C-alpha positions, 0 to 999 in steps of 0.5 A: 763424019769422023769422031776425034778421041781424047782419052783421059789422063786421070781415069777414075776408080770403078765402083767397087760395090755394084749393089750400091750404084744407085742411079745417076750418081757416078759418071764414066771417064768420057763423054761424046760432044758435038756442036751445031751452028745454023750455017755449018750444021753438025760438026766437031764430033769428039769423045773427050774426058768427062767434064764441065760444058762451057755456056755463056750466061745468055745461053738460050737453054738457060732462059728458054729451056730449049733442051731434050734428052733420052735415056738408054741402057747397055748391059753386060751379057752372061757370055761377057758380050755387050748389048745395047737396048734398042739404040736406033729407036733411041736415036729416032725418038731423039729426032722426034723430040728435036723436031717438036722443039725446033732443034736440028735433027741428027743422022740416026745412024751417026747417033748410034755410031757415037753411042757405040764408040763411047761404049767401046771406050767405056766398056770396063764401066759396064757393071755385071751384077743382076739389075745393073747397066751402063745408062747412056744419057744423050742430050741436046741443049741450045747453046747460042748466046743471045736473048729473044724468044725464037729457036736457037741457032747453036746447039750442043749434043752430048752423051754421058754414061753412068754405071747404074743400079735400079732407078727404083729401090725394088729390083726391076728385071729387063728382058733382052731380046736377040731380034730387033729389040737389042743391038749387039756390039 
């Protein structure tokens, strides 16, 4: 499946002080979005400017909570390279969650490809200070506009990015492995 790319015409300024990033307060210029319909499967993969997701008031996620998410970090290495922490394991966990909640799974290799493409576009947002990372939040929500207690037939898969410091006030250092634990871009 191709990924269409629409770059923002209004880039946001990057954070000036990485010591004040916090967690999940700042978002990059772009996000990945893909739609699912029961008859068509996953389609319309795209990277678009970060912005609102349109939902009908009757969207099933709002009434029945059919939603899942994951979290993953991307680091800037000392040599300037980019390292994703275990993206395939992230994709596989996403699929296990989807199966538990009667949601469609996604090809794990395509999930990783989508994450890598988004990170390539947003690479200037990856902080370099110790204890910082670019946090990726893949999520899937039931978007079908109907009421009724049953699995949805329409879904939206989104990946957003947030340059982040430590989730907790104290500094937590994560070891990066060069084997299967990390994936280099």
